[in-house]
Backbone as a printed PyTorch tensor [residue, N CA C, xyz], in Angstrom:
tensor([[[  0.8170,  -1.1520,  -0.0260],
         [ -0.0740,   0.0550,  -0.0160],
         [  0.7880,   1.2270,   0.0220]],

        [[  1.9450,   1.4070,   0.7020],
         [  2.9010,   2.3560,   0.9040],
         [  3.5390,   2.6850,  -0.5560]],

        [[  3.9700,   1.4900,  -1.1540],
         [  4.4450,   1.7380,  -2.3080],
         [  3.5570,   2.5180,  -3.4930]],

        [[  2.3560,   1.8210,  -3.5000],
         [  1.2540,   2.5580,  -4.3480],
         [  1.0570,   3.9170,  -4.0170]],

        [[  0.9740,   4.1820,  -2.8660],
         [  0.8670,   5.6530,  -2.5830],
         [  1.8960,   6.5670,  -2.8720]],

        [[  3.2060,   6.3060,  -2.8740],
         [  4.3860,   6.7240,  -3.5400],
         [  4.2710,   6.8490,  -4.9360]],

        [[  3.8040,   5.9380,  -5.7360],
         [  3.7800,   5.6700,  -7.1340],
         [  2.4770,   6.7660,  -7.4650]],

        [[  1.4980,   6.8420,  -6.8980],
         [  0.3490,   7.6820,  -7.1650],
         [  0.8970,   9.3050,  -7.0110]],

        [[  1.6630,   9.4900,  -5.7700],
         [  2.2060,  10.7970,  -5.5810],
         [  3.1610,  11.1280,  -6.7140]],

        [[  3.9380,  10.3960,  -6.9260],
         [  4.9310,  10.5050,  -8.0700],
         [  4.3070,  11.1510,  -9.5700]],

        [[  3.2760,  10.2150,  -9.6860],
         [  2.5340,  10.3560, -10.9570],
         [  1.8150,  11.8890, -10.9410]],

        [[  1.2980,  12.1880,  -9.8910],
         [  0.7370,  13.4100,  -9.8250],
         [  1.7770,  14.6630,  -9.8900]],

        [[  2.8930,  14.3540,  -9.3620],
         [  3.9610,  15.4330,  -9.4980],
         [  4.4130,  15.6190, -10.9120]],

        [[  4.6800,  14.5720, -11.5940],
         [  4.9290,  14.4180, -13.0570],
         [  3.8540,  15.2640, -13.8840]],

        [[  2.6010,  14.8720, -13.5260],
         [  1.4520,  15.3870, -14.1880],
         [  1.4250,  16.8490, -13.9780]],

        [[  1.7600,  17.2840, -12.8640],
         [  1.6850,  18.8730, -12.4250],
         [  2.9130,  19.3710, -13.3470]],

        [[  4.1870,  18.7660, -13.3880],
         [  5.3040,  19.4220, -13.9550],
         [  4.8890,  19.4660, -15.7740]],

        [[  4.2830,  18.3380, -16.1410],
         [  4.0000,  18.4110, -17.5950],
         [  2.9220,  19.6660, -17.8550]],

        [[  1.9940,  19.8870, -16.7770],
         [  0.9410,  21.1440, -17.1250],
         [  2.0170,  22.5900, -16.9870]],

        [[  2.7830,  22.4820, -16.1100],
         [  3.7440,  23.5560, -16.0330],
         [  4.5000,  23.8670, -17.2550]],

        [[  4.8660,  22.6310, -17.8980],
         [  5.7080,  22.7840, -19.1770],
         [  4.9170,  23.3250, -20.3400]],

        [[  3.5380,  22.7840, -20.6880],
         [  2.6940,  23.1610, -21.2760],
         [  2.1270,  24.7150, -21.4140]],

        [[  2.5110,  25.0700, -20.1110],
         [  2.2960,  26.7110, -19.7740],
         [  3.5740,  27.3570, -20.0420]],

        [[  4.6440,  26.7150, -20.1920],
         [  5.9490,  27.6750, -20.4020],
         [  6.6410,  27.9400, -19.0580]],

        [[  6.2360,  27.1340, -18.2860],
         [  6.7160,  27.5350, -16.7650],
         [  7.4680,  26.4600, -15.8830]],

        [[  8.0030,  25.6390, -16.8940],
         [  9.0240,  24.4310, -16.0800],
         [ 10.2550,  25.1320, -15.2830]],

        [[ 10.7310,  26.0800, -15.8190],
         [ 11.6540,  26.7690, -15.0660],
         [ 11.5130,  26.9110, -13.4180]],

        [[ 10.1780,  27.1680, -13.3020],
         [  9.9760,  27.4870, -11.6100],
         [  9.9980,  26.3030, -11.0200]],

        [[ 10.1050,  25.0310, -11.4290],
         [  9.9160,  23.9640, -10.7610],
         [ 11.4350,  23.5630,  -9.9100]],

        [[ 11.2950,  23.7110,  -8.6170],
         [ 12.3080,  23.1540,  -7.7720],
         [ 13.6830,  23.5910,  -8.4850]],

        [[ 14.0410,  24.8230,  -8.3360],
         [ 15.2910,  25.3510,  -9.0540],
         [ 16.5040,  24.8480,  -8.2830]],

        [[ 16.3050,  24.4400,  -6.7970],
         [ 17.4940,  23.9240,  -6.0860],
         [ 17.6430,  22.6170,  -6.4630]],

        [[ 16.8170,  21.7910,  -6.7480],
         [ 17.0720,  20.2660,  -7.1600],
         [ 17.7190,  20.5530,  -8.5680]],

        [[ 17.4140,  21.2080,  -9.5940],
         [ 17.9190,  21.3760, -10.7180],
         [ 19.2750,  21.8360, -10.6330]],

        [[ 19.7810,  22.7990,  -9.8010],
         [ 21.1280,  23.0170,  -9.7090],
         [ 22.0250,  22.0520,  -9.2450]],

        [[ 21.4260,  21.0320,  -8.3310],
         [ 22.4050,  19.9680,  -7.7980],
         [ 22.1900,  18.7460,  -8.7770]],

        [[ 21.6390,  18.6330,  -9.8000],
         [ 21.6260,  17.6900, -10.7960],
         [ 22.8870,  17.8470, -11.8140]],

        [[ 23.5770,  16.8920, -12.0000],
         [ 24.5670,  16.8140, -13.1330],
         [ 24.3800,  15.6390, -14.1000]],

        [[ 24.4120,  16.3000, -15.4460],
         [ 24.4380,  15.3720, -16.5440],
         [ 25.3840,  15.3930, -17.4150]],

        [[ 25.9170,  14.1090, -17.8170],
         [ 26.9590,  14.2500, -18.7970],
         [ 26.1650,  14.0180, -20.0830]],

        [[ 26.5490,  14.7310, -21.2400],
         [ 25.9670,  14.5740, -22.3870],
         [ 26.9900,  13.8830, -23.4630]],

        [[ 26.1320,  13.0060, -24.2800],
         [ 27.0700,  12.5680, -25.4580],
         [ 25.9560,  12.4200, -26.5240]],

        [[ 26.3730,  12.5680, -27.8140],
         [ 25.7150,  12.4730, -28.9470],
         [ 25.2880,  10.9350, -29.3120]],

        [[ 23.9560,  10.8220, -29.5850],
         [ 23.2480,   9.5820, -29.9230],
         [ 22.5580,   9.2420, -29.2220]],

        [[ 21.9560,   7.9530, -29.3290],
         [ 20.6990,   7.4430, -28.4990],
         [ 21.2260,   6.5160, -27.3610]],

        [[ 20.8180,   6.8920, -26.3160],
         [ 21.1150,   6.1700, -25.0100],
         [ 20.9040,   4.4450, -25.3950]],

        [[ 21.9450,   3.7370, -24.6560],
         [ 21.8320,   2.0810, -24.7780],
         [ 22.4720,   1.6870, -23.4790]],

        [[ 21.8640,   0.4090, -22.9050],
         [ 22.3710,  -0.1920, -21.8650],
         [ 23.0330,  -1.2880, -22.1780]],

        [[ 23.8030,  -1.8400, -21.1910],
         [ 24.6190,  -3.0180, -21.3490],
         [ 24.0450,  -4.0300, -22.2390]],

        [[ 24.7680,  -4.5220, -23.1790],
         [ 23.9590,  -5.3930, -24.2400],
         [ 23.6870,  -4.6890, -25.5190]],

        [[ 23.4800,  -3.4600, -25.4050],
         [ 22.9610,  -2.7150, -26.7660],
         [ 21.4330,  -2.3810, -26.5940]],

        [[ 20.9060,  -2.6350, -25.4610],
         [ 19.3400,  -2.4900, -25.5410],
         [ 19.0550,  -0.9310, -25.0970]],

        [[ 17.7000,  -0.5040, -25.4900],
         [ 17.2730,   0.7730, -25.0060],
         [ 17.0190,   0.6720, -23.4560]],

        [[ 16.7080,  -0.4730, -22.8680],
         [ 16.3880,  -0.5200, -21.6310],
         [ 14.8890,  -0.0470, -21.2120]],

        [[ 14.7850,   0.3530, -19.9470],
         [ 13.3040,   0.7220, -19.6620],
         [ 13.2260,   2.2320, -19.4020]],

        [[ 12.3000,   2.8450, -20.2120],
         [ 12.0740,   4.2460, -19.8670],
         [ 10.4320,   4.8050, -20.2080]],

        [[ 10.5100,   6.0300, -19.8560],
         [  9.0770,   6.7040, -19.9450],
         [  9.4800,   7.6270, -21.0900]],

        [[  8.3480,   7.8130, -21.9900],
         [  8.5710,   8.7080, -23.2040],
         [  7.5770,   9.8130, -23.2070]],

        [[  7.9450,  11.0470, -23.4650],
         [  7.3270,  12.1140, -23.4740],
         [  7.6830,  12.8030, -24.6830]],

        [[  6.5040,  13.5830, -25.3860],
         [  6.9340,  14.2200, -26.7250],
         [  6.6320,  15.7410, -26.7570]],

        [[  7.3400,  16.4880, -27.5090],
         [  7.3870,  17.9360, -27.5510],
         [  7.7930,  18.7510, -26.2040]],

        [[  8.7550,  18.1420, -25.9560],
         [  9.3220,  18.8740, -24.7750],
         [ 10.8740,  19.3250, -25.1060]],

        [[ 11.4090,  20.5370, -24.5040],
         [ 12.5540,  21.1020, -24.8200],
         [ 13.7620,  20.3250, -24.1370]],

        [[ 14.9730,  20.2510, -24.4580],
         [ 15.8650,  19.3670, -23.9400],
         [ 16.0680,  19.9280, -22.4050]],

        [[ 15.9780,  21.1690, -22.0940],
         [ 16.0810,  21.5020, -20.8110],
         [ 14.5370,  21.2030, -20.0160]],

        [[ 13.5830,  20.9280, -20.3310],
         [ 12.3620,  20.5030, -19.6660],
         [ 12.4430,  18.9930, -19.5870]],

        [[ 13.1000,  18.3390, -20.4940],
         [ 13.4690,  17.1290, -20.3690],
         [ 14.3700,  16.6370, -19.1920]],

        [[ 15.5010,  17.5930, -18.9460],
         [ 16.3780,  17.3980, -18.0290],
         [ 15.7670,  17.6250, -16.5030]],

        [[ 14.7360,  18.6420, -16.6170],
         [ 14.0900,  19.0180, -15.4620],
         [ 13.1110,  17.8510, -15.0170]],

        [[ 12.5580,  17.3350, -15.9120],
         [ 11.7390,  16.2220, -15.5570],
         [ 12.4700,  15.0390, -15.0090]],

        [[ 13.4430,  14.6890, -15.4190],
         [ 14.3410,  13.6110, -15.0080],
         [ 14.8350,  13.9880, -13.5290]],

        [[ 15.2830,  15.3180, -13.3320],
         [ 15.6210,  15.7540, -12.1400],
         [ 14.1720,  15.3950, -11.1060]],

        [[ 13.4310,  15.9230, -11.5620],
         [ 12.1130,  15.8640, -10.6830],
         [ 11.7140,  14.3760, -10.0800]],

        [[ 12.1380,  13.3930, -11.0360],
         [ 11.6520,  12.1610, -10.8870],
         [ 12.6610,  11.3600, -10.0250]],

        [[ 13.9060,  12.0390,  -9.3480],
         [ 14.5500,  11.4390,  -8.5900],
         [ 15.4020,  10.2490,  -8.9090]],

        [[ 15.3260,   9.2750,  -7.9990],
         [ 16.0600,   8.1010,  -8.4130],
         [ 15.7080,   7.2880,  -9.4880]],

        [[ 14.4720,   7.4610,  -9.6900],
         [ 13.6670,   6.7110, -10.7190],
         [ 14.2510,   6.9750, -12.1450]],

        [[ 14.7750,   8.1570, -12.4770],
         [ 15.3780,   8.6130, -13.7570],
         [ 17.0070,   8.5500, -13.5360]],

        [[ 17.5890,   7.5210, -14.3550],
         [ 19.0440,   7.6430, -14.1700],
         [ 19.6610,   8.3240, -15.3720]],

        [[ 19.0120,   8.5530, -16.4310],
         [ 19.6040,   9.3190, -17.5720],
         [ 18.2570,   9.7810, -18.3280]],

        [[ 18.7710,  10.6620, -19.1140],
         [ 17.5640,  11.2150, -20.2190],
         [ 18.1710,  11.1900, -21.4630]],

        [[ 17.2600,  11.0870, -22.4290],
         [ 17.6110,  11.1770, -23.8130],
         [ 16.6730,  12.2860, -24.7010]],

        [[ 17.2910,  13.1900, -25.4110],
         [ 16.4440,  14.3460, -25.7710],
         [ 16.8510,  14.0960, -27.4560]],

        [[ 15.7510,  14.2100, -28.4080],
         [ 15.8810,  13.9730, -29.7580],
         [ 15.0320,  15.0570, -30.4620]],

        [[ 15.5460,  15.8440, -31.5690],
         [ 14.7270,  16.5320, -32.5090],
         [ 14.7590,  15.8690, -33.8890]],

        [[ 13.6140,  15.4890, -34.3440],
         [ 13.3980,  14.7330, -35.6280],
         [ 12.5760,  15.5230, -36.2810]],

        [[ 12.8200,  16.1220, -37.4550],
         [ 11.8560,  16.9500, -38.3310],
         [ 10.8580,  17.8680, -37.4650]],

        [[  9.7190,  17.6110, -37.3720],
         [  8.7770,  18.5540, -36.6910],
         [  8.4150,  18.1970, -35.3040]],

        [[  9.0800,  17.2030, -34.5720],
         [  8.8620,  16.7090, -33.2890],
         [ 10.0010,  16.6870, -32.4260]],

        [[  9.8020,  16.7200, -31.1230],
         [ 10.8310,  16.2790, -30.0000],
         [ 10.4930,  15.1650, -29.1340]],

        [[ 11.4310,  14.2330, -28.9460],
         [ 11.0060,  13.2840, -27.9280],
         [ 11.9200,  13.3970, -26.5680]],

        [[ 11.4290,  12.9840, -25.6450],
         [ 12.2430,  13.0200, -24.4690],
         [ 12.0220,  11.5370, -23.8310]],

        [[ 13.0860,  10.8650, -23.2900],
         [ 12.9040,   9.5200, -23.0140],
         [ 13.7040,   9.6030, -21.5810]],

        [[ 12.9830,   9.3970, -20.4690],
         [ 13.5720,   9.0150, -18.9740],
         [ 14.0060,   7.6040, -18.8240]],

        [[ 15.1380,   7.4670, -18.7760],
         [ 15.8420,   6.0970, -18.6000],
         [ 15.6040,   5.5810, -17.0050]],

        [[ 15.2850,   4.4860, -16.9810],
         [ 15.1230,   4.0240, -15.3670],
         [ 16.3950,   2.9470, -15.1060]],

        [[ 17.1060,   2.5430, -16.1580],
         [ 18.2270,   1.6350, -15.8040],
         [ 19.5710,   2.3050, -16.3800]],

        [[ 20.6140,   1.8750, -15.6880],
         [ 21.9780,   2.6310, -16.1380],
         [ 22.0590,   2.3720, -17.8770]],

        [[ 22.7550,   3.5500, -18.0690],
         [ 23.3380,   3.5630, -19.4400],
         [ 24.7430,   3.3680, -19.6010]],

        [[ 25.1510,   2.5540, -20.5810],
         [ 26.5630,   2.4160, -20.6540],
         [ 27.3510,   2.9140, -21.9920]],

        [[ 26.6100,   3.3890, -23.1120],
         [ 26.9270,   3.8600, -23.9990],
         [ 25.9760,   4.4860, -25.0550]],

        [[ 26.2720,   5.0640, -26.0900],
         [ 25.3040,   5.5580, -27.0480],
         [ 25.3910,   5.0100, -28.4590]],

        [[ 24.3890,   4.9300, -29.1660],
         [ 24.3230,   4.4700, -30.5690],
         [ 24.2660,   5.6850, -31.4170]],

        [[ 25.0240,   5.8090, -32.3850],
         [ 24.9870,   7.2520, -33.3400],
         [ 23.4280,   7.2560, -33.9190]],

        [[ 22.9750,   8.5510, -33.3220],
         [ 21.5570,   8.8440, -34.1200],
         [ 21.4580,  10.2610, -34.2470]],

        [[ 21.4860,  10.7920, -35.5660],
         [ 21.5770,  12.2840, -35.7970],
         [ 20.3280,  12.9380, -34.9510]],

        [[ 20.5760,  14.1040, -34.3290],
         [ 19.3900,  14.5160, -33.5580],
         [ 19.1600,  14.2650, -32.4450]],

        [[ 19.9410,  13.1140, -31.9110],
         [ 19.5470,  12.7810, -30.4210],
         [ 20.8660,  12.7940, -29.5520]],

        [[ 20.6560,  13.1550, -28.2380],
         [ 21.6940,  13.3660, -27.3880],
         [ 21.0440,  12.3860, -26.0310]],

        [[ 22.3180,  11.7580, -25.3170],
         [ 21.9040,  11.0910, -24.2920],
         [ 22.5010,  11.7690, -23.0220]]])
């Protein structure tokens, strides 16, 4: 029951963040946490040991900074994020398992 409550609470926080993103206000969400987060960027699509994509949540039409903020907000659940721009859309992947390398993919960064 406790685990379920935590998951419900996390989903509510994520939804609130996505609502702020849609209003262009994502930069107002927990600036202290964002300041503590450190990400290393590499060109290409994120891959796990064995070359798989791993487990991730996918969000569309977010900026790179909004994707990073969403990963930070997710806490320990998000171990890495991938942002890609492809033609007229953008994709944000919030990875749940450790990333070991990238696969070359134009327009994507891990």
